[in-house]
VOPAGU-2260 file (C-alpha; in pm, 1 decimal, decimal comma):
REM VOPAGU-2260
SITE   aa  ch    i         X         Y         Z
SITE  MET   A    0    5458,4    6101,1   12207,6
SITE  THR   A    1    5584,7    5816,6   11946,3
SITE  GLN   A    2    6015,3    5803,9   11940,1
SITE  GLY   A    3    6116,8    6036,9   11728,8
SITE  HIS   A    4    6398,2    6341,9   11639,3
SITE  TYR   A    5    6391,4    6650,6   11814,5
SITE  LEU   A    6    6516,6    6919,1   11566,5
SITE  GLN   A    7    6569,9    7277,9   11577,6
SITE  TYR   A    8    6672,9    7484,1   11211,9
SITE  GLY   A    9    6851,7    7833,0   11159,2
SITE  CYS   A   10    7009,6    7717,2   11520,1
SITE  GLY   A   11    7308,3    7954,6   11534,7
SITE  TRP   A   12    7509,0    7883,9   11709,1
SITE  ASP   A   13    7297,4    7762,6   12074,6
SITE  ALA   A   14    7306,8    7327,1   11972,2
SITE  PRO   A   15    7270,2    7208,8   12189,9
SITE  ASP   A   16    7302,8    6818,8   12268,1
SITE  GLY   A   17    6970,9    6585,1   12238,6
SITE  TRP   A   18    6852,4    6734,4   11880,7
SITE  LEU   A   19    7013,2    6762,2   11574,1
SITE  ASN   A   20    7100,0    7187,9   11485,8
SITE  PHE   A   21    7087,6    7253,4   11106,1
SITE  ASP   A   22    7135,7    7657,9   11016,0
SITE  SER   A   23    7212,4    7797,5   10626,1
SITE  SER   A   24    7558,9    7969,9   10701,0
SITE  PRO   A   25    7763,8    7916,0   10465,3
SITE  THR   A   26    7998,6    7941,5   10693,6
SITE  ILE   A   27    7965,9    7627,4   10905,0
SITE  LYS   A   28    8138,0    7445,8   10529,6
SITE  MET   A   29    8387,7    7687,4   10474,1
SITE  GLU   A   30    8501,2    7644,6   10897,0
SITE  ARG   A   31    8518,6    7298,6   10811,0
SITE  ILE   A   32    8699,4    7300,9   10494,8
SITE  PRO   A   33    9100,2    7117,3   10619,2
SITE  VAL   A   34    9350,9    7346,9   10811,6
SITE  VAL   A   35    9212,0    7700,7   10604,1
SITE  GLY   A   36    8875,5    7721,8   10690,8
SITE  LYS   A   37    8830,1    7876,6   11060,6
SITE  THR   A   38    9077,1    8093,2   10993,1
SITE  LEU   A   39    8905,5    8271,7   10585,8
SITE  SER   A   40    8529,3    8227,7   10778,4
SITE  ALA   A   41    8651,4    8486,2   11021,0
SITE  LEU   A   42    8882,6    8735,9   10810,2
SITE  LEU   A   43    8461,2    8713,2   10600,0
SITE  LYS   A   44    8211,7    8767,9   10842,6
SITE  ARG   A   45    8176,1    8981,8   11188,6
SITE  ASN   A   46    8133,6    8693,3   11407,9
SITE  THR   A   47    8479,9    8503,2   11449,7
SITE  ALA   A   48    8336,0    8190,2   11682,3
SITE  PRO   A   49    8285,2    7918,5   11484,6
SITE  PHE   A   50    7972,4    7714,5   11518,1
SITE  PRO   A   51    7967,5    7386,5   11702,0
SITE  ASP   A   52    8100,3    7064,4   11554,7
SITE  ASN   A   53    7704,8    6912,1   11616,2
SITE  VAL   A   54    7610,7    7235,4   11372,1
SITE  LYS   A   55    7552,5    7013,4   11084,7
SITE  TYR   A   56    7454,5    7248,6   10743,6
SITE  GLY   A   57    7072,0    7236,3   10615,5
SITE  ASP   A   58    6885,4    7503,1   10416,5
SITE  ILE   A   59    6486,8    7434,1   10601,0
SITE  VAL   A   60    6353,8    7622,4   10251,3
SITE  LEU   A   61    6566,6    7380,8    9990,0
SITE  GLY   A   62    6509,2    7031,6   10263,3
SITE  LEU   A   63    6720,4    6911,6   10548,3
SITE  PRO   A   64    6857,9    6537,7   10520,4
SITE  MET   A   65    6625,1    6391,8   10683,0
SITE  VAL   A   66    6337,0    6097,1   10663,7
SITE  GLU   A   67    5985,3    6210,6   10678,5
SITE  GLN   A   68    5797,2    6196,1   10984,7
SITE  SER   A   69    6106,5    6117,2   11173,3
SITE  CYS   A   70    6054,4    6408,6   11431,7
SITE  CYS   A   71    5799,2    6486,9   11684,7
SITE  GLY   A   72    5944,1    6836,7   11717,9
SITE  ILE   A   73    6134,3    7049,9   11542,6
SITE  TYR   A   74    6185,3    7468,0   11635,6
SITE  CYS   A   75    6316,4    7728,0   11515,4
SITE  SER   A   76    6390,9    8082,9   11716,6
SITE  HIS   A   77    6448,5    8465,1   11431,5
SITE  VAL   A   78    6434,7    8251,1   11176,0
SITE  LEU   A   79    6105,3    8290,6   10962,7
SITE  GLU   A   80    6109,3    8644,6   10917,1
SITE  HIS   A   81    6469,7    8642,7   10730,4
SITE  LEU   A   82    6227,5    8456,9   10436,7
SITE  ALA   A   83    6015,2    8584,2   10145,0
SITE  LEU   A   84    5664,3    8526,0   10167,0
SITE  ASP   A   85    5720,4    8244,7    9951,2
SITE  ASP   A   86    6020,1    8063,7   10033,0
SITE  PHE   A   87    5842,4    8109,1   10413,0
SITE  ARG   A   88    5560,8    7884,5   10271,4
SITE  ILE   A   89    5798,9    7589,4   10168,6
SITE  ALA   A   90    6008,3    7604,0   10520,1
SITE  LEU   A   91    5650,1    7581,4   10651,9
SITE  GLY   A   92    5567,6    7307,4   10414,6
SITE  ASN   A   93    5921,0    7115,8   10436,9
SITE  THR   A   94    5823,7    7138,8   10819,8
SITE  ARG   A   95    5531,7    6960,2   10912,5
SITE  THR   A   96    5650,4    6692,4   10577,8
SITE  LEU   A   97    5946,8    6662,2   10911,9
SITE  LEU   A   98    5703,4    6640,9   11203,0
SITE  LYS   A   99    5537,4    6295,0   11349,7
SITE  SER   A  100    5170,4    6291,9   11341,7
SITE  GLY   A  101    5081,4    6472,3   11651,7
SITE  GLY   A  102    5430,2    6592,5   11640,0
SITE  ILE   A  103    5520,5    7007,7   11776,1
SITE  PHE   A  104    5629,5    7314,4   11632,0
SITE  ARG   A  105    5729,2    7540,3   11843,4
SITE  LEU   A  106    5884,6    7950,1   11704,4
SITE  VAL   A  107    5923,7    8275,3   11775,4
SITE  LEU   A  108    5952,4    8530,7   11602,8
SITE  PRO   A  109    5963,0    8906,8   11576,7
SITE  ASP   A  110    5661,5    9095,3   11649,2
SITE  LEU   A  111    5521,9    9316,8   11409,6
SITE  ALA   A  112    5203,3    9460,8   11619,9
SITE  PHE   A  113    5448,8    9442,8   11893,5
SITE  TYR   A  114    5699,3    9726,7   11706,4
SITE  ILE   A  115    5303,2    9933,3   11562,2
SITE  HIS   A  116    5212,6    9985,8   11850,3
SITE  GLU   A  117    5588,2   10112,5   11938,8
SITE  TYR   A  118    5534,3   10290,1   11656,7
SITE  GLN   A  119    5176,4   10453,6   11736,1
SITE  SER   A  120    5206,0   10503,9   12081,6
SITE  ALA   A  121    5531,1   10725,6   12056,5
SITE  ASN   A  122    5548,9   11037,3   12129,6
SITE  SER   A  123    5898,7   11109,3   11903,1
SITE  LEU   A  124    5944,0   11271,0   11562,7
SITE  THR   A  125    6210,4   10952,4   11538,5
SITE  ALA   A  126    5873,0   10744,6   11573,8
SITE  ALA   A  127    5971,2   10605,5   11183,3
SITE  LEU   A  128    6320,0   10630,9   11219,3
SITE  ASP   A  129    6298,4   10452,7   11565,0
SITE  PHE   A  130    6018,1   10138,9   11387,4
SITE  MET   A  131    6274,7   10090,2   11098,8
SITE  CYS   A  132    6543,9   10026,2   11235,3
SITE  SER   A  133    6325,2    9839,6   11565,3
SITE  SER   A  134    6223,0    9623,4   11289,5
SITE  GLY   A  135    6517,0    9530,7   11075,7
SITE  LEU   A  136    6304,1    9671,8   10771,1
SITE  GLY   A  137    6553,4    9892,2   10716,6
SITE  ASP   A  138    6952,9    9995,0   10617,4
SITE  GLN   A  139    7080,1   10181,6   10774,3
SITE  HIS   A  140    7437,5   10140,9   10570,9
SITE  ARG   A  141    7468,9   10033,6   10205,6
SITE  ASN   A  142    7727,6    9735,4   10235,6
SITE  ARG   A  143    7981,5    9835,7    9941,1
SITE  GLY   A  144    8360,4    9674,3    9885,9
SITE  ILE   A  145    8433,6    9326,1    9834,8
SITE  LYS   A  146    8391,5    9294,9   10262,6
SITE  GLY   A  147    8066,1    9382,6   10194,4
SITE  LEU   A  148    7986,1    9153,7    9938,4
SITE  ALA   A  149    8134,6    8847,2   10115,6
SITE  GLY   A  150    7924,4    8972,8   10450,9
SITE  GLU   A  151    7557,9    8977,4   10186,7
SITE  ILE   A  152    7641,1    8628,6   10028,8
SITE  LEU   A  153    7742,6    8502,9   10449,5
SITE  GLY   A  154    7438,7    8637,9   10617,7
SITE  ASN   A  155    7062,3    8693,8   10641,5
SITE  SER   A  156    7032,6    8997,3   10847,6
SITE  ARG   A  157    6771,8    9136,7   10698,4
SITE  HIS   A  158    6371,9    9084,6   10741,1
SITE  ARG   A  159    6231,9    9029,5   10454,6
SITE  TRP   A  160    5856,6    8965,7   10602,5
SITE  MET   A  161    5710,6    8993,9   10936,5
SITE  TRP   A  162    5448,5    8900,6   11080,4
SITE  ASP   A  163    5149,9    8931,8   11386,7
SITE  PHE   A  164    4944,4    8632,5   11516,3
SITE  PRO   A  165    4645,6    8638,3   11308,4
SITE  SER   A  166    4827,9    8597,7   10971,6
SITE  ILE   A  167    5140,7    8420,7   11085,3
SITE  GLU   A  168    4814,9    8137,7   11242,1
SITE  ALA   A  169    4682,0    8216,4   10845,8
SITE  GLU   A  170    5002,5    8089,9   10677,5
SITE  LEU   A  171    4998,9    7784,2   10968,7
SITE  ARG   A  172    4672,5    7619,5   10859,9
SITE  ARG   A  173    4701,1    7656,5   10531,0
SITE  ALA   A  174    5026,6    7448,5   10575,8
SITE  GLY   A  175    4785,6    7188,0   10734,2
SITE  PHE   A  176    4904,5    7249,7   11107,2
SITE  THR   A  177    4635,2    7258,3   11362,3
SITE  ASP   A  178    4586,9    7376,9   11753,1
SITE  ILE   A  179    4784,8    7662,2   11669,8
SITE  ARG   A  180    4797,0    7910,2   11950,7
SITE  PRO   A  181    5040,7    8210,2   12068,0
SITE  ALA   A  182    5266,3    8094,6   12316,5
SITE  ALA   A  183    5534,8    8193,1   12575,3
SITE  PHE   A  184    5869,9    8074,7   12656,6
SITE  ARG   A  185    5843,6    7807,3   12822,9
SITE  ASP   A  186    5561,6    7710,4   12828,4
SITE  SER   A  187    5519,7    7379,1   12641,0
SITE  ALA   A  188    5377,6    7035,0   12782,3
SITE  ASP   A  189    5686,3    6842,6   12675,8
SITE  PRO   A  190    5999,7    7045,1   12858,6
SITE  LYS   A  191    6224,7    6942,8   12567,7
SITE  PHE   A  192    6153,0    7227,6   12446,1
SITE  HIS   A  193    6361,3    7368,9   12796,9
SITE  GLU   A  194    6633,3    7321,7   12631,3
SITE  VAL   A  195    6700,7    7501,3   12311,4
SITE  GLU   A  196    6395,1    7825,7   12419,9
SITE  ARG   A  197    6680,6    8188,4   12544,0
SITE  TRP   A  198    6490,5    8434,1   12685,5
SITE  GLU   A  199    6570,9    8719,0   12535,9
SITE  ARG   A  200    6477,0    8555,1   12183,7
SITE  TRP   A  201    6195,4    8537,2   12309,8
SITE  GLU   A  202    6122,6    8882,0   12513,6
SITE  ASN   A  203    5897,6    9108,5   12307,9
SITE  CYS   A  204    5867,2    8882,5   12062,8
SITE  LEU   A  205    5588,8    8627,8   11903,6
SITE  GLY   A  206    5531,9    8332,5   12007,9
SITE  VAL   A  207    5334,4    8027,3   11806,9
SITE  GLU   A  208    5252,6    7672,7   11910,6
SITE  CYS   A  209    5104,5    7409,4   11676,6
SITE  LYS   A  210    5084,3    7071,6   11574,2
SITE  ARG   A  211    5068,2    6839,3   11283,3
SITE  ILE   A  212    4798,4    6673,6   11211,7
């Protein structure tokens, strides 16, 4: 494959060297306010560990500050399920725009089919409760007060749209991707993806690999 960047978005705190790492958390901007940034951020968010220095702020829905067709590989882990359907479709379009011809896009996210199977096979009076909790579709608590409001603004933990393979395959094809297949942990022919994939993010989840035509 021709030379190009490897990029991951929604990276969180997992930002290996050799990758361009972007995350859309507003706390990145806050942490980098001189002198007071990290202290202020720690007061408002649940995870007090600062983002690594090689993580840049960037939102795939709004568009990342990258040249079109400059990437030979793009990866995202547990990102797309946090997007509303319209934003999800924009994110796929922006992802494809950044890939070179033949470039690989790998993604992993919760598998709706897995949760449905667990629900249907459960012999429990709490099956529905367990489904709502494990799938991330329900809210156990309503955040109140200033700190709760700040958590809603600075975080994006809620699942807004869930996917199984047939549904996400159709969306990827609609966005212009090809060679769409279910993917397993570290099964890519491009070993560069091994640097960003973590088993705990793939277990019982839906992995997909595809390419730009």
